[in-house]
C-alpha positions as CSV (number, residue, x, y, z in Angstrom):
1,X,135.4,71.4,233.2
2,X,133.5,73.9,231.8
3,X,130.9,75.7,233.9
4,X,128.3,74.8,231.3
5,X,128.7,70.8,232.0
6,X,125.8,70.2,234.1
7,X,123.1,72.3,232.5
8,X,120.4,70.1,231.2
9,X,120.3,71.4,227.6
10,X,117.1,69.4,226.7
11,X,114.8,70.9,229.4
12,X,116.3,74.4,228.8
13,X,115.5,74.2,225.1
14,X,111.8,72.9,225.6
15,X,111.5,75.9,228.3
16,X,112.6,78.5,225.8
17,X,110.5,76.8,222.7
18,X,107.3,76.6,224.9
19,X,107.7,80.5,226.2
20,X,108.7,81.6,222.6
21,X,105.7,79.6,220.9
22,X,103.5,80.9,223.5
23,X,104.3,84.6,223.1
24,X,103.4,84.4,219.1
25,X,100.2,82.6,219.7
26,X,99.2,85.2,222.3
27,X,100.1,88.0,219.8
28,X,97.9,86.3,217.4
29,X,95.2,86.8,219.7
30,X,96.1,90.3,220.9
31,X,99.1,92.2,219.8
32,X,99.3,94.3,222.7
33,X,99.1,91.4,225.0
34,X,101.6,89.4,222.8
35,X,104.3,92.3,223.6
36,X,103.4,92.5,227.4
37,X,104.4,88.7,227.7
38,X,107.4,89.4,225.9
39,X,108.3,91.9,228.4
40,X,107.3,89.3,231.1
41,X,109.3,86.6,229.6
42,X,112.4,88.9,229.5
43,X,111.8,89.5,233.4
44,X,111.2,85.5,233.8
45,X,114.5,84.9,232.1
46,X,116.3,87.7,234.2
47,X,115.1,86.3,237.4
48,X,116.0,83.0,236.2
49,X,119.8,83.8,235.5
50,X,119.9,85.3,238.9
51,X,118.5,81.9,240.3
52,X,120.7,79.8,238.8
53,X,123.8,81.7,239.9
54,X,122.8,81.7,243.1
55,X,123.9,79.2,245.9
56,X,121.6,75.7,245.7
57,X,121.5,75.6,249.4
58,X,120.0,78.9,249.6
59,X,116.5,77.6,248.5
60,X,116.7,74.8,251.0
61,X,117.8,77.1,253.7
62,X,115.2,79.7,253.0
63,X,112.4,77.2,252.2
64,X,110.6,77.9,255.7
65,X,110.6,81.8,255.3
66,X,109.8,81.4,251.3
67,X,106.6,78.9,252.7
68,X,105.3,81.2,255.6
69,X,105.5,84.4,253.1
70,X,103.6,82.3,250.6
71,X,100.9,81.4,253.2
72,X,100.8,85.3,254.4
73,X,100.3,86.4,250.8
74,X,97.3,84.1,250.5
75,X,95.9,85.1,253.6
76,X,96.0,89.2,252.7
77,X,94.2,88.3,249.8
78,X,90.9,88.2,252.3
79,X,92.0,91.9,253.2
80,X,93.9,93.5,250.3
81,X,92.9,91.1,247.4
82,X,91.1,92.4,244.3
83,X,88.2,90.6,242.6
84,X,88.5,89.7,239.1
85,X,86.4,87.5,237.3
86,X,84.5,86.6,240.3
87,X,87.5,85.6,242.3
88,X,89.4,87.6,244.8
89,X,92.7,86.0,244.2
90,X,94.4,88.9,243.0
91,X,96.6,91.8,244.1
92,X,96.4,94.9,242.2
93,X,99.4,97.7,242.0
94,X,98.0,100.3,239.4
95,X,97.9,98.5,236.2
96,X,99.6,95.6,237.3
97,X,98.1,92.6,238.8
98,X,99.6,89.3,240.9
99,X,98.2,86.0,241.6
100,X,99.6,84.9,245.0
101,X,98.6,81.3,244.5
102,X,101.3,80.8,241.6
103,X,104.0,82.1,244.2
104,X,102.4,80.0,247.0
105,X,103.3,76.4,245.2
106,X,106.8,77.3,245.3
107,X,107.1,77.8,248.9
108,X,105.2,74.6,249.5
109,X,107.2,72.3,247.0
110,X,110.3,74.0,248.9
111,X,109.1,73.2,252.5
112,X,107.9,69.9,251.4
113,X,111.1,69.0,250.2
114,X,113.0,70.5,253.2
115,X,110.9,68.3,255.7
116,X,110.8,65.2,253.5
117,X,114.7,65.3,253.3
118,X,115.0,65.8,257.2
119,X,116.4,62.9,259.2
120,X,113.3,62.4,261.6
121,X,111.1,61.8,258.5
122,X,109.2,58.8,258.2
123,X,105.7,58.4,256.6
124,X,105.1,55.4,258.8
125,X,104.9,57.6,261.9
126,X,101.8,59.5,262.4
127,X,103.8,62.6,263.4
128,X,105.4,62.7,260.2
129,X,102.3,62.1,258.1
130,X,100.2,64.6,260.1
131,X,103.2,67.5,259.5
132,X,103.1,66.5,256.0
133,X,99.7,66.8,255.2
134,X,99.6,70.0,257.4
135,X,102.8,71.8,255.0
136,X,100.2,70.9,251.6
137,X,96.9,71.5,253.6
138,X,97.5,74.8,255.5
139,X,97.8,76.7,252.1
140,X,95.2,74.7,250.3
141,X,92.6,75.8,253.1
142,X,93.6,79.4,252.6
143,X,93.1,78.8,248.6
144,X,89.8,77.0,249.5
145,X,88.6,80.1,251.4
146,X,89.1,82.4,248.8
147,X,87.8,80.4,246.7
148,X,90.0,79.0,244.3
149,X,88.7,75.5,243.2
150,X,91.2,75.3,240.2
151,X,94.4,76.3,242.2
152,X,92.9,73.6,244.9
153,X,93.1,70.6,242.6
154,X,96.7,71.6,241.7
155,X,97.7,71.1,245.5
156,X,97.1,67.3,245.0
157,X,99.9,67.3,242.7
158,X,102.2,67.3,245.6
159,X,100.7,63.6,246.7
160,X,102.5,62.5,243.5
161,X,106.1,63.3,245.1
162,X,105.0,61.9,248.5
163,X,103.7,58.6,246.6
164,X,107.5,58.7,245.2
165,X,108.7,59.0,249.2
166,X,106.4,56.2,250.3
167,X,103.0,57.4,250.9
168,X,100.5,54.7,250.5
169,X,98.7,54.5,247.2
170,X,95.7,53.4,248.9
171,X,95.2,57.3,249.4
172,X,95.2,57.5,245.5
173,X,92.5,54.6,245.2
174,X,90.5,56.2,247.8
175,X,90.4,59.5,246.4
176,X,89.5,58.0,242.7
177,X,86.5,56.1,244.4
178,X,85.0,59.3,246.1
179,X,85.6,61.3,242.9
180,X,84.1,58.8,240.9
181,X,81.0,58.6,243.2
182,X,80.6,62.4,243.0
183,X,80.7,62.7,239.2
184,X,78.5,59.9,238.9
185,X,75.8,61.2,241.5
186,X,75.9,64.4,239.5
187,X,74.0,62.6,236.4
188,X,72.4,59.6,238.1
189,X,69.5,59.4,240.8
190,X,71.8,59.0,244.4
191,X,69.4,56.1,245.1
192,X,70.9,54.2,241.9
193,X,74.1,55.1,243.3
194,X,73.6,53.8,246.6
195,X,72.3,50.4,245.4
196,X,75.6,50.2,243.2
197,X,77.7,51.0,246.1
198,X,75.8,48.4,248.2
199,X,76.0,45.9,245.7
200,X,79.9,46.3,244.7
201,X,80.7,46.6,248.6
202,X,78.9,43.2,249.1
203,X,80.8,41.6,246.2
204,X,84.1,42.5,247.4
205,X,83.3,41.4,251.1
206,X,82.1,37.6,249.6
207,X,85.5,37.7,247.4
208,X,87.6,38.5,250.5
209,X,85.5,36.9,253.4
210,X,88.2,34.2,254.4
211,X,91.0,36.1,253.6
212,X,90.3,39.0,256.0
213,X,90.6,39.4,259.8
214,X,87.2,40.2,261.0
215,X,88.0,42.4,264.1
216,X,86.1,45.3,265.1
217,X,88.4,47.9,263.4
218,X,87.9,46.0,259.8
219,X,84.1,46.1,260.3
220,X,84.0,49.6,261.4
221,X,86.3,50.8,258.6
222,X,84.2,49.1,255.9
223,X,80.8,50.0,257.5
224,X,82.3,53.6,257.7
225,X,83.4,53.8,254.1
226,X,80.1,52.5,253.1
227,X,78.1,55.1,255.0
228,X,80.5,57.9,253.6
229,X,80.0,56.9,250.1
230,X,76.3,56.7,250.1
231,X,76.4,60.0,252.0
232,X,78.3,61.3,249.4
233,X,76.0,60.1,246.8
234,X,72.9,62.0,248.6
235,X,74.9,65.1,249.3
236,X,76.3,65.8,245.8
237,X,72.9,67.1,244.3
238,X,72.6,69.5,247.3
239,X,75.9,70.9,247.2
240,X,75.6,71.4,243.5
241,X,72.3,73.0,244.2
242,X,74.0,75.5,246.7
243,X,76.9,76.4,244.3
244,X,76.8,79.7,242.4
245,X,75.0,79.5,239.1
246,X,78.2,79.9,237.0
247,X,80.1,77.0,239.0
248,X,77.1,74.7,238.9
249,X,76.6,75.3,235.3
250,X,80.3,74.4,234.6
251,X,79.9,71.0,236.3
252,X,76.8,70.4,234.3
253,X,78.2,71.0,231.0
254,X,80.1,68.0,231.2
255,X,77.0,65.7,231.1
256,X,74.5,67.9,229.4
257,X,76.5,69.5,227.0
258,X,77.8,73.1,225.9
259,X,75.0,73.6,223.8
260,X,72.7,73.3,226.8
261,X,74.4,76.2,228.4
262,X,75.4,78.1,225.0
263,X,74.5,81.6,226.1
264,X,76.1,81.2,229.4
265,X,78.8,78.8,231.0
266,X,78.9,76.5,227.6
267,X,79.8,79.4,225.6
268,X,83.7,79.3,226.1
269,X,83.8,75.8,225.3
270,X,81.4,75.9,222.3
271,X,83.7,78.1,220.7
272,X,86.6,76.4,221.7
273,X,85.7,73.1,220.2
274,X,84.8,75.0,217.2
275,X,88.1,76.5,216.6
276,X,90.0,73.4,217.5
277,X,87.8,71.5,215.1
278,X,88.1,74.0,212.0
279,X,91.9,74.0,212.0
280,X,92.1,70.3,210.6
281,X,95.3,68.5,209.8
282,X,97.5,71.5,209.2
283,X,95.6,74.6,210.6
284,X,94.1,77.9,208.9
285,X,97.5,79.6,209.2
286,X,99.3,82.1,211.5
287,X,96.7,84.9,212.5
288,X,94.5,83.3,209.9
289,X,91.9,81.6,212.5
290,X,88.6,83.4,212.1
291,X,87.4,82.2,215.8
292,X,91.0,83.8,217.2
293,X,90.8,86.9,215.2
294,X,87.0,87.2,215.9
295,X,87.8,87.0,219.5
296,X,84.6,84.7,219.7
297,X,86.3,82.9,222.8
298,X,86.7,84.9,225.9
299,X,90.1,84.9,227.9
300,X,91.4,83.3,224.8
301,X,94.8,84.6,225.7
302,X,94.8,82.7,229.0
303,X,93.0,79.7,229.8
304,X,91.9,79.0,226.4
305,X,94.9,79.7,224.4
306,X,95.2,75.9,223.3
307,X,92.2,76.3,220.9
308,X,94.2,79.1,219.3
309,X,97.0,76.3,218.5
310,X,94.4,74.1,217.2
311,X,92.8,76.6,214.9
312,X,95.9,78.2,213.5
313,X,98.3,75.2,213.6
314,X,95.9,72.6,213.3
315,X,96.1,69.0,214.6
316,X,99.9,68.7,213.5
317,X,100.9,71.7,215.6
318,X,98.6,70.5,218.4
319,X,100.3,67.2,218.6
320,X,103.8,68.7,218.4
321,X,102.9,71.1,221.2
322,X,101.5,68.1,223.5
323,X,104.5,65.9,222.7
324,X,106.6,68.7,223.7
325,X,105.1,69.1,227.0
326,X,105.4,65.4,227.4
327,X,108.8,65.0,227.0
328,X,109.5,68.1,229.1
329,X,107.5,67.0,232.2
330,X,109.0,63.4,231.5
331,X,112.4,64.9,231.6
332,X,111.7,66.8,234.8
333,X,110.6,63.6,236.6
334,X,113.7,61.7,234.9
335,X,116.1,64.1,236.2
336,X,114.5,64.1,239.5
337,X,114.8,60.4,240.0
338,X,118.4,61.0,239.3
339,X,119.0,63.4,242.1
340,X,121.6,62.4,245.1
341,X,120.0,64.6,247.3
342,X,116.4,63.8,248.7
343,X,115.5,67.6,248.7
344,X,116.4,67.8,244.9
345,X,114.4,64.8,244.0
346,X,111.4,66.0,246.0
347,X,111.4,69.3,244.6
348,X,111.6,68.1,241.0
349,X,108.9,65.7,241.4
350,X,106.9,68.5,243.2
351,X,107.7,70.9,240.2
352,X,106.8,67.9,237.3
353,X,103.5,67.1,239.3
354,X,102.4,70.8,239.4
355,X,103.2,71.1,235.4
356,X,101.5,67.8,235.0
357,X,98.2,69.0,236.8
358,X,97.9,72.1,235.0
359,X,98.8,70.7,231.4
360,X,96.2,67.7,232.1
361,X,93.5,69.9,233.6
362,X,94.0,73.0,230.9
363,X,93.8,70.8,228.1
364,X,90.9,68.7,229.5
365,X,89.0,72.1,230.1
366,X,89.4,73.3,226.8
367,X,88.1,70.3,225.1
368,X,85.2,69.7,227.6
369,X,86.7,66.5,229.4
370,X,86.8,68.9,232.5
371,X,85.0,71.8,234.2
372,X,86.2,75.3,233.4
373,X,88.1,76.2,236.5
374,X,90.5,78.7,235.4
375,X,94.1,76.9,235.0
376,X,96.6,78.5,232.9
377,X,98.7,76.4,230.6
378,X,102.2,76.5,232.2
379,X,104.5,79.1,230.0
380,X,101.8,79.3,227.6
381,X,99.0,81.0,228.9
382,X,99.2,85.1,229.1
383,X,99.9,86.1,232.7
384,X,103.1,87.6,234.2
385,X,102.5,85.9,237.4
386,X,102.2,82.5,236.2
387,X,105.0,82.7,233.8
388,X,107.1,84.1,236.7
389,X,106.4,81.6,238.7
390,X,106.7,78.6,236.5
391,X,110.1,80.1,235.3
392,X,111.3,80.5,238.9
393,X,110.4,76.9,239.7
394,X,112.2,76.1,236.3
395,X,115.7,77.7,237.3
396,X,115.4,76.7,240.9
397,X,115.3,72.8,239.9
398,X,117.9,73.4,236.8
399,X,120.2,75.0,239.3
400,X,119.6,72.1,241.9
401,X,120.2,69.7,239.3
402,X,123.4,71.4,238.1
403,X,124.9,71.5,241.6
404,X,123.9,67.8,241.8
405,X,125.7,66.8,238.9
406,X,128.9,69.2,240.1
407,X,128.7,68.3,243.7
408,X,128.4,71.8,244.3
409,X,126.7,73.4,247.6
């Protein structure tokens, strides 16, 4: 049997395609950064090859140490971190910077996979559930304290992996309801939102009155949920008012439009949409985009790199890129589901879900469907930390998949 059997060629090919296409687009925005990204890609590929030729059990055995190291790196930001663009979430070493939250996600994915694959794990057991939530919640709390809201949102990706392992879908429903009330309360008078909550709750109770057992726990749960939702509706405007001005405006852009903040938080989005829309069907051509070459969009090589694709490669190129991501993420989910090992499966689901969250939030952000929260497009946005971290997760999973196919340890 050839040693190459078991390597997922489709997944590896899409990884290389995304990285190379990314370098070309970053080079279009800034030649110097494009050359740096090529170096970052070379380093990431080298590290990935080392990972692939290591023992597969190494990651399972070292997951606890990697997890603790990631949490300590995040905590260290409060003391040694450097503030960039209003957030103290970077370490700076001379001219080089590192964003530890990207590597912290690897630690959480490995630790979660290790714990879930253990013999005592059972989500119906309160201790298992609390331990699982703590594994995700501890680094998430540190990220919130930085604060880095964008990265905090990505941590919700781990609940998709946990759902595959038996986590109740009610948690997603509850999260969706609370998020909906929060967003609606931003644009509508809270009194109307509360009236809506009470009316909907009354209808649901009426329709299910004879199907439910009306004990003290049920009554308390329903009453508590209604009170919490009503409290959230009234608290939302207050929370929004207390936010820093730039963060508040990023949310208000969603329902007031970017033109209302064209000189502040809406500037990026306004020119991002202009760039994407001006590309038409086939684009203006490589390095021919007026918005890209005019550098009208700040941070266009990082969070807003997709608008470069839209302007220079058009609707056709943007569609190809989106389909490539969808096939790649779907492939990771498919391979994860096929794993014999629970550890491999949970890590694969965690990895694919992190990719999905980054991809969805970033594209929603540049098209005005989601607030600007500083989420890079995986493999595509400029930055050594992001590319290296995603490449490490990629090759860890490819190695686990290879070991699973060849029954290696």
